[in-house]
N, C-alpha and C positions, 0 to 999 in steps of 0.2 A: 517702536518694534519697526521696523527695516527688514523688507527680504533680504538674503542670501542666497545665491546663485537660480536656479532655476524656481525658486521658492517665494512667493509669496504671502504680504498680512492678506486674508481677508474678515472683514469685520462681518456678522449674520450678526441679523433681530432672530430673538424666539415667541412663538404666539400662541396660547391657545385657549380656549374657555369651551370647550365642551370635554365628557368623558375624564375628570379628573385632570385637570389645566397643568396643576405642580408636575404629577407625576408623566404627564405626558412632556415635559419640558428635561422634565430629569432624565427620562429612558433617552430622549433623544440629545443632550448632554452626554451619555452614556457610547449611543450607539455616532457620535459624530468621535473621540474619541478612539474608540474601537476600530476604525478607518485607516487603514494603512494610509492610504491617499490623504491622510489630516492629520493633523498635532492641532491639541487646542490651545491654545498659549496664554487664556486668559478668559474665566467666564464670570456673569454677576449675578449678584441677588436675581430672587424672582420680586416682580413688583407685581400688585394689582392694580389696573386701570380700568376704565368706563370704557366699553366698545366708543369709536369712533366712525361712522357710516354707516353704510347697512340697514338690514332690519330694527324696527324699533326692538327692545324688551328681550336683549339676549342676554347672557349670564356675561360677570364680570371675567374678564383676561387675565390671564396672566401671562406676564412679559418677563425676557431678558435678553441679552447679547450676549455674543462672544467672540474671542482672535480666534483665528487657526491661520496654521503655515499651512501651506500648501501649493504643490506644485502642478495641480487642475487648471487649465483653464478655464479663463470666466463662464463658460456654457458647457461646459464637464462638472465647472463645480456647481453649477443652478439644476444640472440633469440630476446630482450625486443628492443633489438636498432634499429636490421636487420627488426623488423615490426615497427616501426617508417617511418625507410627510404623506406621498402614497402607503408606506408598511404600518403609518399612524392609521388610515383610514382619512387621511385628508380628501374630502368631496368639495369641487368646483364649480356649484351649483347659483351662489348665488352671489357677487359681487360685495365683497365686506362681511359678510354674512360671519354668522358661528364656524368656527374649524377647532379640527382634533387640534391640526397642528400648523403653523404657519413657519417657515424657515427662508428670511428674506433675506440677499445677499444687499449689507449698508453701500460697502466703499469694497475694493482691494487696491491695495497701496494705493499710488496714486490719481486709477487710470481714470478716463473718463469712456464714455460708450454708450453708444446710441442705435442698439439695434430690436427688429421687432421681441424678441425675448427678454431681453436687457438691456435695463437703462442706468451707467454707474456715473458716479452716486446715486444711490437711490433717490427717484426726484422728490421725494415727500417727505424726508428722517427728518430733513431738519424743520420741520415742521411740528413733527409730534412726540409729543413728550412721552407717548410711552416706549417709544425708542429711543429719546432720546437719555431720559431718565440712568436707564441702566448703560446705557451707552458711554455715556459721560464718570460712571461708578469704573471703569476697565479703560479710559482712551479719553477723560478730558480734553487732550490737546487736537484730537482727531479731526484735520477739515468735513467739511460733509458738497464739498466744493461752496463757492461764494464767501473765499474765504474768512470764515467764523467758524472756531472752535465749539467741539463740542458742550464743554461749559459753559461759553458763553452765548450759545443757543438754546439751551436747560434753562437758563436765565431767564428769556427772551419770548419762552414760551408758556402758555397756561398750564402747571403740572401740576393744582392741586384738587386731582383728583388720585393720583397715584401714588402710592404707599409700597411699603414692604409688602408682599405676600403674606409672611408668616403674623402678621398685627393684626388679622382677627381671623374667630374661628371658622 
């Protein structure tokens, strides 16, 4: 997928481990689709993963990925995603702690950006199986920096604890 005109493709990681996580992600997908500044080009299945970092004994996460076409600037897109998080009751009190909704910009086209509010590509996405597995479903050839495709990075990291959300009751 390539940008057309002033629209760009943004790759987003979604996650939740509080208050019905799968429902949180499904609602977020619907809100992204309803936003007139965004067009959902692709969305992955939902995946279950073990929390990485943060406090011990957190609930399992539900994760997914989406490709969005947008004319918003990177920081305006970040503001929009954070407004959706806030509408879901997102509280930012513990780093890598439990959350109702997390919407991370993983990449926007091939843009490289490093500012206090946003670094692109996402600096840790290429190391995280819970990001790579859903992203590989919709964008296996995408590069998150460093020249390696998502599918190749997915094979290089531990993904044993990541499974389809629906595989367990």
